[in-house]
A tleap script that builds the chain and sets N, CA, C and O, in Angstrom:
source leaprc.protein.ff14SB
mol = sequence {
  NMET VAL ASN ALA VAL LYS HIE ILE HIE GLU
  LEU LYS GLU THR ALA PHE GLY THR ASN ALA
  GLY ILE GLU ILE HIE GLY ASN ARG VAL ARG
  ASP LEU ILE THR LYS PHE PHE TYR ARG ASP
  SER HIE LEU CYS PHE HIE ILE LEU LEU GLN
  VAL ASP GLY GLY GLU THR VAL PHE PHE ARG
  GLU PHE THR ASP TYR ALA GLU TYR LYS LYS
  ALA PHE SER ASP LEU GLN GLN ALA ARG LEU
  ASN ASN ILE ILE ILE ASN ALA PRO LYS LYS
  ASN LEU ALA THR ASN SER ILE VAL ALA LYS
  VAL CALA
}
set mol.1.N position { 9.192 -2.286 10.519 }
set mol.1.CA position { 8.442 -1.948 9.338 }
set mol.1.C position { 9.179 -0.857 8.577 }
set mol.1.O position { 9.744 0.054 9.182 }
set mol.2.N position { 9.176 -0.947 7.269 }
set mol.2.CA position { 9.783 0.058 6.418 }
set mol.2.C position { 8.982 1.340 6.557 }
set mol.2.O position { 7.754 1.308 6.633 }
set mol.3.N position { 9.673 2.457 6.588 }
set mol.3.CA position { 8.982 3.735 6.716 }
set mol.3.C position { 8.251 4.037 5.411 }
set mol.3.O position { 8.820 4.653 4.510 }
set mol.4.N position { 7.018 3.617 5.306 }
set mol.4.CA position { 6.251 3.767 4.077 }
set mol.4.C position { 5.383 5.014 4.093 }
set mol.4.O position { 4.803 5.373 3.068 }
set mol.5.N position { 5.286 5.666 5.213 }
set mol.5.CA position { 4.447 6.852 5.325 }
set mol.5.C position { 5.336 8.027 5.718 }
set mol.5.O position { 6.044 7.969 6.724 }
set mol.6.N position { 5.297 9.096 4.920 }
set mol.6.CA position { 6.091 10.285 5.204 }
set mol.6.C position { 5.170 11.480 5.310 }
set mol.6.O position { 4.185 11.586 4.580 }
set mol.7.N position { 5.494 12.373 6.219 }
set mol.7.CA position { 4.723 13.597 6.315 }
set mol.7.C position { 5.114 14.485 5.147 }
set mol.7.O position { 6.291 14.561 4.793 }
set mol.8.N position { 4.144 15.154 4.548 }
set mol.8.CA position { 4.371 15.947 3.345 }
set mol.8.C position { 5.433 17.022 3.553 }
set mol.8.O position { 6.146 17.347 2.604 }
set mol.9.N position { 5.569 17.583 4.742 }
set mol.9.CA position { 6.529 18.654 4.995 }
set mol.9.C position { 7.943 18.127 5.204 }
set mol.9.O position { 8.894 18.909 5.202 }
set mol.10.N position { 8.102 16.822 5.382 }
set mol.10.CA position { 9.421 16.234 5.570 }
set mol.10.C position { 10.084 15.868 4.248 }
set mol.10.O position { 11.268 15.532 4.232 }
set mol.11.N position { 9.351 15.926 3.141 }
set mol.11.CA position { 9.884 15.524 1.851 }
set mol.11.C position { 10.786 16.596 1.262 }
set mol.11.O position { 10.531 17.791 1.408 }
set mol.12.N position { 11.830 16.157 0.602 }
set mol.12.CA position { 12.707 17.052 -0.138 }
set mol.12.C position { 12.434 16.837 -1.611 }
set mol.12.O position { 11.788 15.857 -1.983 }
set mol.13.N position { 12.913 17.735 -2.454 }
set mol.13.CA position { 12.671 17.610 -3.891 }
set mol.13.C position { 13.161 16.279 -4.432 }
set mol.13.O position { 12.510 15.694 -5.297 }
set mol.14.N position { 14.300 15.782 -3.942 }
set mol.14.CA position { 14.862 14.535 -4.450 }
set mol.14.C position { 13.967 13.342 -4.143 }
set mol.14.O position { 14.039 12.330 -4.840 }
set mol.15.N position { 13.132 13.435 -3.125 }
set mol.15.CA position { 12.243 12.322 -2.776 }
set mol.15.C position { 11.224 12.075 -3.876 }
set mol.15.O position { 10.767 10.947 -4.055 }
set mol.16.N position { 10.866 13.118 -4.613 }
set mol.16.CA position { 9.891 12.948 -5.682 }
set mol.16.C position { 10.490 12.260 -6.897 }
set mol.16.O position { 9.758 11.694 -7.708 }
set mol.17.N position { 11.799 12.300 -7.033 }
set mol.17.CA position { 12.448 11.702 -8.184 }
set mol.17.C position { 12.926 10.285 -7.946 }
set mol.17.O position { 13.515 9.687 -8.847 }
set mol.18.N position { 12.699 9.731 -6.786 }
set mol.18.CA position { 13.194 8.390 -6.494 }
set mol.18.C position { 12.407 7.339 -7.260 }
set mol.18.O position { 11.279 7.570 -7.693 }
set mol.19.N position { 13.023 6.198 -7.412 }
set mol.19.CA position { 12.420 5.088 -8.137 }
set mol.19.C position { 11.727 4.121 -7.196 }
set mol.19.O position { 11.408 2.997 -7.583 }
set mol.20.N position { 11.488 4.553 -5.942 }
set mol.20.CA position { 10.970 3.677 -4.902 }
set mol.20.C position { 9.527 3.253 -5.136 }
set mol.20.O position { 9.147 2.151 -4.739 }
set mol.21.N position { 8.730 4.074 -5.754 }
set mol.21.CA position { 7.342 3.703 -5.957 }
set mol.21.C position { 6.452 4.892 -6.245 }
set mol.21.O position { 6.911 5.949 -6.677 }
set mol.22.N position { 5.182 4.697 -6.001 }
set mol.22.CA position { 4.167 5.705 -6.267 }
set mol.22.C position { 3.900 6.483 -4.989 }
set mol.22.O position { 3.714 5.893 -3.925 }
set mol.23.N position { 3.881 7.799 -5.091 }
set mol.23.CA position { 3.544 8.630 -3.935 }
set mol.23.C position { 2.087 9.061 -4.057 }
set mol.23.O position { 1.686 9.656 -5.056 }
set mol.24.N position { 1.308 8.755 -3.037 }
set mol.24.CA position { -0.120 9.058 -3.028 }
set mol.24.C position { -0.414 9.950 -1.837 }
set mol.24.O position { -0.071 9.610 -0.704 }
set mol.25.N position { -1.039 11.078 -2.081 }
set mol.25.CA position { -1.450 11.949 -0.977 }
set mol.25.C position { -2.577 11.258 -0.212 }
set mol.25.O position { -3.483 10.680 -0.813 }
set mol.26.N position { -2.514 11.321 1.102 }
set mol.26.CA position { -3.498 10.649 1.949 }
set mol.26.C position { -4.930 11.016 1.647 }
set mol.26.O position { -5.826 10.182 1.779 }
set mol.27.N position { -5.161 12.269 1.238 }
set mol.27.CA position { -6.542 12.681 0.960 }
set mol.27.C position { -7.077 12.104 -0.348 }
set mol.27.O position { -8.268 12.243 -0.627 }
set mol.28.N position { -6.236 11.462 -1.155 }
set mol.28.CA position { -6.689 10.805 -2.385 }
set mol.28.C position { -7.180 9.385 -2.121 }
set mol.28.O position { -7.837 8.788 -2.973 }
set mol.29.N position { -6.863 8.838 -0.936 }
set mol.29.CA position { -7.253 7.461 -0.599 }
set mol.29.C position { -8.695 7.473 -0.107 }
set mol.29.O position { -9.010 8.081 0.917 }
set mol.30.N position { -9.559 6.801 -0.843 }
set mol.30.CA position { -10.983 6.742 -0.502 }
set mol.30.C position { -11.297 5.593 0.435 }
set mol.30.O position { -12.214 5.689 1.250 }
set mol.31.N position { -10.536 4.496 0.328 }
set mol.31.CA position { -10.828 3.326 1.151 }
set mol.31.C position { -9.572 2.484 1.308 }
set mol.31.O position { -8.730 2.434 0.412 }
set mol.32.N position { -9.453 1.828 2.448 }
set mol.32.CA position { -8.397 0.855 2.705 }
set mol.32.C position { -9.033 -0.529 2.674 }
set mol.32.O position { -10.031 -0.778 3.351 }
set mol.33.N position { -8.461 -1.408 1.900 }
set mol.33.CA position { -9.026 -2.746 1.726 }
set mol.33.C position { -7.996 -3.771 2.177 }
set mol.33.O position { -6.813 -3.653 1.855 }
set mol.34.N position { -8.440 -4.773 2.917 }
set mol.34.CA position { -7.560 -5.867 3.316 }
set mol.34.C position { -8.028 -7.149 2.648 }
set mol.34.O position { -9.201 -7.515 2.722 }
set mol.35.N position { -7.104 -7.815 2.004 }
set mol.35.CA position { -7.369 -9.116 1.394 }
set mol.35.C position { -6.696 -10.162 2.270 }
set mol.35.O position { -5.474 -10.161 2.418 }
set mol.36.N position { -7.495 -11.059 2.854 }
set mol.36.CA position { -6.988 -12.144 3.687 }
set mol.36.C position { -6.916 -13.405 2.834 }
set mol.36.O position { -7.846 -13.699 2.082 }
set mol.37.N position { -5.823 -14.150 2.943 }
set mol.37.CA position { -5.704 -15.400 2.193 }
set mol.37.C position { -4.657 -16.293 2.857 }
set mol.37.O position { -3.881 -15.842 3.700 }
set mol.38.N position { -4.650 -17.554 2.467 }
set mol.38.CA position { -3.669 -18.504 2.983 }
set mol.38.C position { -2.657 -18.829 1.898 }
set mol.38.O position { -3.013 -19.013 0.734 }
set mol.39.N position { -1.391 -18.899 2.293 }
set mol.39.CA position { -0.320 -19.350 1.409 }
set mol.39.C position { 0.473 -20.369 2.206 }
set mol.39.O position { 1.061 -20.041 3.236 }
set mol.40.N position { 0.487 -21.605 1.729 }
set mol.40.CA position { 1.192 -22.689 2.418 }
set mol.40.C position { 0.778 -22.793 3.885 }
set mol.40.O position { 1.627 -22.911 4.768 }
set mol.41.N position { -0.496 -22.751 4.133 }
set mol.41.CA position { -1.086 -22.869 5.469 }
set mol.41.C position { -0.772 -21.696 6.400 }
set mol.41.O position { -0.970 -21.800 7.610 }
set mol.42.N position { -0.286 -20.585 5.847 }
set mol.42.CA position { -0.012 -19.387 6.638 }
set mol.42.C position { -0.964 -18.275 6.212 }
set mol.42.O position { -1.141 -18.017 5.022 }
set mol.43.N position { -1.570 -17.624 7.195 }
set mol.43.CA position { -2.470 -16.516 6.914 }
set mol.43.C position { -1.655 -15.302 6.463 }
set mol.43.O position { -0.689 -14.915 7.120 }
set mol.44.N position { -2.051 -14.712 5.343 }
set mol.44.CA position { -1.371 -13.538 4.789 }
set mol.44.C position { -2.375 -12.408 4.617 }
set mol.44.O position { -3.583 -12.635 4.547 }
set mol.45.N position { -1.862 -11.203 4.553 }
set mol.45.CA position { -2.696 -10.007 4.426 }
set mol.45.C position { -2.124 -9.108 3.334 }
set mol.45.O position { -0.924 -8.833 3.317 }
set mol.46.N position { -2.969 -8.655 2.435 }
set mol.46.CA position { -2.605 -7.621 1.470 }
set mol.46.C position { -3.388 -6.377 1.844 }
set mol.46.O position { -4.588 -6.449 2.108 }
set mol.47.N position { -2.712 -5.234 1.865 }
set mol.47.CA position { -3.419 -3.968 2.016 }
set mol.47.C position { -3.478 -3.326 0.642 }
set mol.47.O position { -2.461 -3.164 -0.033 }
set mol.48.N position { -4.689 -2.964 0.242 }
set mol.48.CA position { -4.933 -2.301 -1.034 }
set mol.48.C position { -5.513 -0.919 -0.759 }
set mol.48.O position { -6.299 -0.741 0.172 }
set mol.49.N position { -5.123 0.051 -1.568 }
set mol.49.CA position { -5.625 1.411 -1.434 }
set mol.49.C position { -6.573 1.708 -2.580 }
set mol.49.O position { -6.190 1.600 -3.745 }
set mol.50.N position { -7.797 2.078 -2.269 }
set mol.50.CA position { -8.767 2.514 -3.281 }
set mol.50.C position { -8.613 4.030 -3.368 }
set mol.50.O position { -8.937 4.742 -2.417 }
set mol.51.N position { -8.118 4.528 -4.508 }
set mol.51.CA position { -7.832 5.954 -4.653 }
set mol.51.C position { -8.857 6.633 -5.553 }
set mol.51.O position { -9.686 5.978 -6.185 }
set mol.52.N position { -8.780 7.978 -5.597 }
set mol.52.CA position { -9.668 8.744 -6.481 }
set mol.52.C position { -9.645 8.155 -7.882 }
set mol.52.O position { -8.595 7.730 -8.365 }
set mol.53.N position { -10.778 8.129 -8.521 }
set mol.53.CA position { -10.881 7.577 -9.861 }
set mol.53.C position { -11.169 6.091 -9.884 }
set mol.53.O position { -11.326 5.509 -10.957 }
set mol.54.N position { -11.242 5.456 -8.703 }
set mol.54.CA position { -11.594 4.046 -8.633 }
set mol.54.C position { -10.435 3.083 -8.765 }
set mol.54.O position { -10.650 1.873 -8.694 }
set mol.55.N position { -9.216 3.563 -8.955 }
set mol.55.CA position { -8.064 2.685 -9.092 }
set mol.55.C position { -7.733 2.024 -7.753 }
set mol.55.O position { -7.820 2.660 -6.703 }
set mol.56.N position { -7.355 0.746 -7.797 }
set mol.56.CA position { -6.931 0.022 -6.608 }
set mol.56.C position { -5.436 -0.203 -6.714 }
set mol.56.O position { -4.954 -0.778 -7.690 }
set mol.57.N position { -4.697 0.255 -5.699 }
set mol.57.CA position { -3.238 0.185 -5.694 }
set mol.57.C position { -2.788 -0.764 -4.584 }
set mol.57.O position { -3.224 -0.642 -3.439 }
set mol.58.N position { -1.920 -1.702 -4.930 }
set mol.58.CA position { -1.342 -2.621 -3.955 }
set mol.58.C position { -0.392 -1.832 -3.060 }
set mol.58.O position { 0.441 -1.072 -3.555 }
set mol.59.N position { -0.514 -2.010 -1.733 }
set mol.59.CA position { 0.383 -1.327 -0.808 }
set mol.59.C position { 1.484 -2.263 -0.317 }
set mol.59.O position { 2.669 -1.998 -0.523 }
set mol.60.N position { 1.089 -3.357 0.331 }
set mol.60.CA position { 2.088 -4.259 0.891 }
set mol.60.C position { 1.460 -5.570 1.329 }
set mol.60.O position { 0.262 -5.627 1.607 }
set mol.61.N position { 2.267 -6.625 1.390 }
set mol.61.CA position { 1.831 -7.927 1.889 }
set mol.61.C position { 2.450 -8.163 3.258 }
set mol.61.O position { 3.605 -7.813 3.503 }
set mol.62.N position { 1.662 -8.765 4.146 }
set mol.62.CA position { 2.110 -9.057 5.507 }
set mol.62.C position { 1.815 -10.511 5.845 }
set mol.62.O position { 0.826 -11.083 5.385 }
set mol.63.N position { 2.688 -11.100 6.655 }
set mol.63.CA position { 2.424 -12.428 7.213 }
set mol.63.C position { 2.288 -12.338 8.727 }
set mol.63.O position { 1.825 -13.282 9.367 }
set mol.64.N position { 2.689 -11.210 9.301 }
set mol.64.CA position { 2.592 -10.983 10.733 }
set mol.64.C position { 1.427 -10.031 11.009 }
set mol.64.O position { 1.395 -8.913 10.495 }
set mol.65.N position { 0.469 -10.485 11.824 }
set mol.65.CA position { -0.730 -9.684 12.086 }
set mol.65.C position { -0.393 -8.356 12.759 }
set mol.65.O position { -0.989 -7.331 12.426 }
set mol.66.N position { 0.547 -8.356 13.692 }
set mol.66.CA position { 0.905 -7.121 14.407 }
set mol.66.C position { 1.475 -6.084 13.439 }
set mol.66.O position { 1.143 -4.903 13.540 }
set mol.67.N position { 2.328 -6.508 12.502 }
set mol.67.CA position { 2.877 -5.585 11.502 }
set mol.67.C position { 1.766 -5.054 10.595 }
set mol.67.O position { 1.718 -3.864 10.285 }
set mol.68.N position { 0.874 -5.956 10.176 }
set mol.68.CA position { -0.263 -5.551 9.336 }
set mol.68.C position { -1.111 -4.507 10.057 }
set mol.68.O position { -1.440 -3.471 9.480 }
set mol.69.N position { -1.463 -4.770 11.311 }
set mol.69.CA position { -2.323 -3.874 12.090 }
set mol.69.C position { -1.671 -2.500 12.257 }
set mol.69.O position { -2.347 -1.476 12.155 }
set mol.70.N position { -0.357 -2.474 12.514 }
set mol.70.CA position { 0.377 -1.212 12.663 }
set mol.70.C position { 0.359 -0.427 11.352 }
set mol.70.O position { 0.092 0.775 11.349 }
set mol.71.N position { 0.640 -1.101 10.246 }
set mol.71.CA position { 0.642 -0.434 8.938 }
set mol.71.C position { -0.752 0.088 8.601 }
set mol.71.O position { -0.890 1.195 8.081 }
set mol.72.N position { -1.784 -0.699 8.893 }
set mol.72.CA position { -3.160 -0.284 8.616 }
set mol.72.C position { -3.497 0.976 9.418 }
set mol.72.O position { -4.110 1.907 8.897 }
set mol.73.N position { -3.093 0.994 10.681 }
set mol.73.CA position { -3.325 2.154 11.538 }
set mol.73.C position { -2.573 3.382 11.009 }
set mol.73.O position { -3.120 4.484 10.984 }
set mol.74.N position { -1.320 3.187 10.587 }
set mol.74.CA position { -0.536 4.286 10.016 }
set mol.74.C position { -1.194 4.834 8.749 }
set mol.74.O position { -1.193 6.043 8.520 }
set mol.75.N position { -1.750 3.951 7.935 }
set mol.75.CA position { -2.429 4.385 6.711 }
set mol.75.C position { -3.698 5.168 7.034 }
set mol.75.O position { -4.014 6.145 6.354 }
set mol.76.N position { -4.420 4.750 8.059 }
set mol.76.CA position { -5.606 5.502 8.458 }
set mol.76.C position { -5.222 6.921 8.888 }
set mol.76.O position { -5.917 7.880 8.553 }
set mol.77.N position { -4.127 7.053 9.621 }
set mol.77.CA position { -3.651 8.376 10.038 }
set mol.77.C position { -3.192 9.194 8.834 }
set mol.77.O position { -3.413 10.404 8.783 }
set mol.78.N position { -2.558 8.540 7.873 }
set mol.78.CA position { -2.117 9.232 6.658 }
set mol.78.C position { -3.314 9.796 5.891 }
set mol.78.O position { -3.249 10.900 5.350 }
set mol.79.N position { -4.396 9.036 5.850 }
set mol.79.CA position { -5.618 9.520 5.186 }
set mol.79.C position { -6.168 10.748 5.897 }
set mol.79.O position { -6.522 11.736 5.254 }
set mol.80.N position { -6.239 10.688 7.213 }
set mol.80.CA position { -6.818 11.777 7.999 }
set mol.80.C position { -5.976 13.053 7.962 }
set mol.80.O position { -6.516 14.159 7.991 }
set mol.81.N position { -4.647 12.893 7.897 }
set mol.81.CA position { -3.743 14.037 7.996 }
set mol.81.C position { -3.073 14.410 6.674 }
set mol.81.O position { -2.138 15.210 6.656 }
set mol.82.N position { -3.546 13.837 5.574 }
set mol.82.CA position { -3.010 14.100 4.239 }
set mol.82.C position { -1.495 13.923 4.176 }
set mol.82.O position { -0.772 14.791 3.687 }
set mol.83.N position { -1.035 12.791 4.679 }
set mol.83.CA position { 0.384 12.444 4.648 }
set mol.83.C position { 0.634 11.620 3.383 }
set mol.83.O position { -0.222 10.845 2.956 }
set mol.84.N position { 1.811 11.799 2.793 }
set mol.84.CA position { 2.145 11.056 1.577 }
set mol.84.C position { 2.410 9.596 1.905 }
set mol.84.O position { 3.123 9.279 2.857 }
set mol.85.N position { 1.827 8.711 1.103 }
set mol.85.CA position { 1.976 7.261 1.249 }
set mol.85.C position { 2.799 6.768 0.067 }
set mol.85.O position { 2.489 7.086 -1.081 }
set mol.86.N position { 3.840 5.998 0.339 }
set mol.86.CA position { 4.662 5.416 -0.722 }
set mol.86.C position { 4.220 3.981 -0.962 }
set mol.86.O position { 4.337 3.133 -0.078 }
set mol.87.N position { 3.716 3.713 -2.152 }
set mol.87.CA position { 3.296 2.364 -2.545 }
set mol.87.C position { 4.261 1.866 -3.615 }
set mol.87.O position { 4.847 2.677 -4.331 }
set mol.88.N position { 4.440 0.558 -3.742 }
set mol.88.CA position { 5.334 0.044 -4.786 }
set mol.88.C position { 4.820 0.406 -6.173 }
set mol.88.O position { 3.618 0.578 -6.371 }
set mol.89.N position { 5.739 0.522 -7.134 }
set mol.89.CA position { 5.354 0.874 -8.508 }
set mol.89.C position { 4.488 -0.202 -9.147 }
set mol.89.O position { 3.530 0.105 -9.857 }
set mol.90.N position { 4.825 -1.459 -8.895 }
set mol.90.CA position { 4.084 -2.551 -9.520 }
set mol.90.C position { 2.714 -2.671 -8.877 }
set mol.90.O position { 2.592 -2.715 -7.653 }
set mol.91.N position { 1.701 -2.723 -9.702 }
set mol.91.CA position { 0.346 -2.917 -9.216 }
set mol.91.C position { 0.159 -4.393 -8.896 }
set mol.91.O position { 0.897 -5.236 -9.408 }
set mol.92.N position { -0.810 -4.712 -8.064 }
set mol.92.CA position { -1.081 -6.094 -7.661 }
set mol.92.C position { -1.316 -6.978 -8.878 }
set mol.92.O position { -0.875 -8.127 -8.900 }
set mol.93.N position { -2.000 -6.462 -9.884 }
set mol.93.CA position { -2.326 -7.256 -11.066 }
set mol.93.C position { -1.059 -7.723 -11.786 }
set mol.93.O position { -1.055 -8.810 -12.363 }
set mol.94.N position { 0.007 -6.935 -11.767 }
set mol.94.CA position { 1.234 -7.335 -12.447 }
set mol.94.C position { 2.012 -8.372 -11.660 }
set mol.94.O position { 2.889 -9.037 -12.210 }
set mol.95.N position { 1.702 -8.520 -10.379 }
set mol.95.CA position { 2.374 -9.520 -9.550 }
set mol.95.C position { 1.626 -10.843 -9.511 }
set mol.95.O position { 2.135 -11.823 -8.968 }
set mol.96.N position { 0.440 -10.886 -10.072 }
set mol.96.CA position { -0.391 -12.086 -10.011 }
set mol.96.C position { 0.094 -13.128 -10.997 }
set mol.96.O position { 0.617 -12.797 -12.062 }
set mol.97.N position { -0.080 -14.373 -10.641 }
set mol.97.CA position { 0.257 -15.476 -11.525 }
set mol.97.C position { -0.986 -15.816 -12.353 }
set mol.97.O position { -2.084 -15.974 -11.819 }
set mol.98.N position { -0.789 -15.923 -13.643 }
set mol.98.CA position { -1.895 -16.250 -14.541 }
set mol.98.C position { -1.685 -17.664 -15.059 }
set mol.98.O position { -0.626 -17.980 -15.603 }
set mol.99.N position { -2.675 -18.503 -14.895 }
set mol.99.CA position { -2.594 -19.890 -15.376 }
set mol.99.C position { -3.161 -19.972 -16.776 }
set mol.99.O position { -4.215 -19.405 -17.064 }
set mol.100.N position { -2.458 -20.681 -17.645 }
set mol.100.CA position { -2.949 -20.889 -18.992 }
set mol.100.C position { -3.747 -22.181 -19.045 }
set mol.100.O position { -3.342 -23.207 -18.501 }
set mol.101.N position { -4.875 -22.109 -19.704 }
set mol.101.CA position { -5.713 -23.298 -19.848 }
set mol.101.C position { -5.597 -23.790 -21.283 }
set mol.101.O position { -5.830 -23.030 -22.222 }
set mol.102.N position { -5.238 -25.063 -21.458 }
set mol.102.CA position { -5.042 -25.624 -22.800 }
set mol.102.C position { -6.343 -26.033 -23.422 }
set mol.102.O position { -6.360 -26.524 -24.551 }
savepdb mol mol.pdb
quit
């Protein structure tokens, strides 16, 4: 799994300037949401973060349950210990496919 959770004291100034994604303090996460769905007969998992202000931020997609469970557990610890969570810049809504109806 990609190291998506960093302890706040391990960050250097340059980490804040990276183009890797959005940094969210663990104490800003109000809820962790899992979206279960099938893609080509394979069960997939999206983890979404409900943050202060009601915004929902896409965290990551998983096809392996063990990886999903580990990431979910790490996110729960990040919330409890106010660890910085790195989420991708693109929100889930921008990754969605929109069908046009004629």
